[in-house]
C-alpha positions in Angstrom: 218.8 132.1 116.7 218.2 128.4 116.4 215.7 128.3 119.0 213.6 130.8 117.4 213.8 129.0 114.0 212.2 125.8 115.5 209.5 127.4 117.4 206.1 126.6 115.6 204.0 129.3 114.1 201.5 130.7 116.7 198.6 131.3 114.1 199.0 128.0 112.1 196.7 125.9 114.2 194.3 128.8 114.6 193.7 129.0 110.9 193.1 125.2 110.8 190.6 125.1 113.4 188.8 128.1 112.0 188.6 126.4 108.4 187.2 123.2 110.0 184.9 125.0 112.1 183.7 127.2 109.2 183.1 124.0 107.1 181.2 122.2 109.8 179.0 125.5 110.3 178.5 125.5 106.5 177.6 121.9 106.5 175.1 122.3 109.3 173.5 125.2 107.7 173.0 123.2 104.5 171.5 120.4 106.6 169.0 123.0 108.2 168.0 124.4 105.0 167.5 120.8 103.4 165.4 119.9 106.5 163.3 123.2 106.2 162.8 122.6 102.4 161.7 118.8 103.2 159.1 120.1 105.8 157.9 122.7 103.4 157.3 120.2 100.7 155.5 117.9 103.2 153.2 120.7 104.5 152.4 121.4 100.7 151.6 117.9 100.1 149.5 117.6 103.0 147.6 120.7 102.3 147.0 119.6 98.6 145.7 116.2 99.9 143.4 118.0 102.4 142.1 120.3 99.7 141.4 117.4 97.3 139.7 115.5 100.0 137.5 118.5 100.8 136.7 119.0 96.9 135.7 115.3 96.6 133.5 115.4 99.7 132.0 118.5 98.6 131.4 117.1 95.2 129.5 114.0 96.4 127.4 115.7 99.0 126.7 119.2 98.3 127.3 119.6 94.7 125.5 116.1 93.7 122.2 116.6 92.1 119.5 114.0 93.3 116.3 113.4 91.6 113.4 114.7 93.8 110.4 112.3 94.8 106.9 113.0 93.9 104.5 110.8 95.9 101.1 110.4 97.4 101.6 110.4 101.2 98.1 109.5 102.3 94.6 109.3 100.8 91.0 108.7 102.0 87.7 108.6 100.6 85.1 111.3 101.2 82.2 110.2 98.9 81.8 106.7 97.4 79.4 104.8 95.2 79.6 101.3 94.0 77.3 99.2 91.8 76.6 95.7 91.7 78.5 92.8 90.0 75.4 92.7 87.8 75.6 96.2 87.0 79.3 97.3 87.7 80.0 101.0 88.4 82.1 102.9 90.7 82.6 106.6 91.6 84.0 108.4 94.6 86.0 111.3 95.9 89.6 110.8 97.1 91.2 113.5 99.4 94.9 112.9 99.0 98.0 114.4 100.3 101.0 114.8 97.9 104.5 115.7 98.5 107.7 116.7 96.6 110.6 115.6 98.5 113.9 117.6 97.6 117.4 116.2 99.0 119.4 118.9 97.2 121.2 121.7 98.5 119.1 124.0 96.4 115.6 124.5 95.7 113.5 122.4 93.1 111.1 124.5 91.1 108.6 122.1 89.4 106.2 123.0 86.6 102.6 122.4 86.1 101.8 118.6 86.5 98.9 116.6 85.6 98.4 113.4 87.7 96.3 110.3 86.1 94.5 107.7 88.0 93.7 104.3 86.2 91.9 101.3 86.7 93.5 98.4 84.7 95.0 100.8 82.4 91.7 102.6 81.7 91.6 106.5 82.9 89.2 107.0 85.8 90.3 110.5 87.1 93.0 113.2 87.0 94.0 116.1 89.1 96.1 119.2 88.0 99.0 120.2 90.4 100.1 123.9 89.8 103.9 124.8 89.6 105.7 125.7 92.9 109.0 125.0 94.5 110.4 122.7 97.1 113.0 124.4 99.4 116.6 123.2 100.1 116.5 119.6 101.6 112.9 119.9 102.5 109.6 118.3 101.6 106.7 120.2 100.2 103.3 118.7 101.1 100.0 119.7 99.8 96.4 118.2 99.5 94.3 117.8 96.3 90.8 116.3 95.7 90.4 113.8 93.0 87.1 112.8 91.4 87.1 109.1 90.5 84.7 107.7 87.9 84.7 104.1 86.5 82.3 104.7 83.8 84.9 104.2 81.1 85.8 100.8 82.8 82.4 99.3 82.9 83.1 97.1 79.9 86.0 95.6 81.6 85.0 92.1 82.9 87.5 92.5 85.7 85.4 95.2 87.3 82.6 93.0 88.1 84.9 90.3 89.6 86.3 93.1 91.7 83.4 94.7 93.0 82.3 91.2 94.0 85.5 90.6 95.9 85.0 94.0 97.5 88.4 95.5 96.4 89.2 97.7 93.4 92.8 98.4 92.7 93.6 102.0 91.4 97.0 103.1 90.1 98.2 106.8 89.8 101.0 108.0 87.4 102.6 111.3 86.6 105.9 112.6 85.5 106.7 115.8 87.1 109.3 118.4 85.3 111.4 120.8 87.1 114.8 122.4 87.6 117.1 122.3 90.5 118.9 125.5 91.3 121.9 124.2 93.3 123.2 126.9 95.8 122.3 129.6 93.2 125.3 128.5 91.1 124.2 125.4 89.2 120.9 124.9 87.5 119.9 121.6 86.0 116.6 120.2 84.6 115.4 117.2 86.7 112.2 115.2 86.2 110.7 112.8 88.6 108.1 110.1 88.1 105.2 109.1 90.3 103.9 105.6 90.2 101.6 104.7 93.1 99.1 101.8 93.8 96.2 101.7 96.1 93.4 99.4 97.0 89.6 100.7 97.6 87.8 98.6 99.9 84.1 98.7 99.1 82.6 97.3 102.2 84.4 99.9 104.6 84.8 102.6 102.0 88.6 102.9 103.1 91.9 103.1 101.1 94.5 100.5 102.1 97.9 99.4 100.8 99.0 102.7 99.5 102.5 102.0 98.0 104.5 104.5 95.8 107.6 103.7 93.8 
């Protein structure tokens, strides 16, 4: 009987190991869940940053509305007559190529526009440009014929000096109004200014130094 009373319980240590193993398993499970949550938060944060980056790039490239450019690309004289310094006069016909450059991700619909030509601020000719459109990120080109007549500038003493030097400076100015239709979603009115300078060489009857700003 005494020996039976001093024998250890066969299941006491078994329960102790089971409780420890269960605790360790629960701890490992909690750690795994914590790691999964951390990874999930990281993935969400990276996805949000990526989306914000895409939106920012889209805003500064595709959705940014740029001002179209209205310019004279080239010009040459087809008819020409110049007076003398003693009797200053000037007339001629200019064949010019205009362009409307549209750098937007949407078409630019421009309205009827009048382009004026000037000598020292005095009007010497004008041309009418009909309304039309320039497509997505494209340049619309078209030709016009301009009749120049410096009769209104005969009283300008500079005209005789320029004819004597053989170089007559002409400027052209216009303001083209229109509307950009950005990928058929956003519409915004946008105007562009033309300001071009050119020199007519009377001896060769050529146009040189055509510069537009």
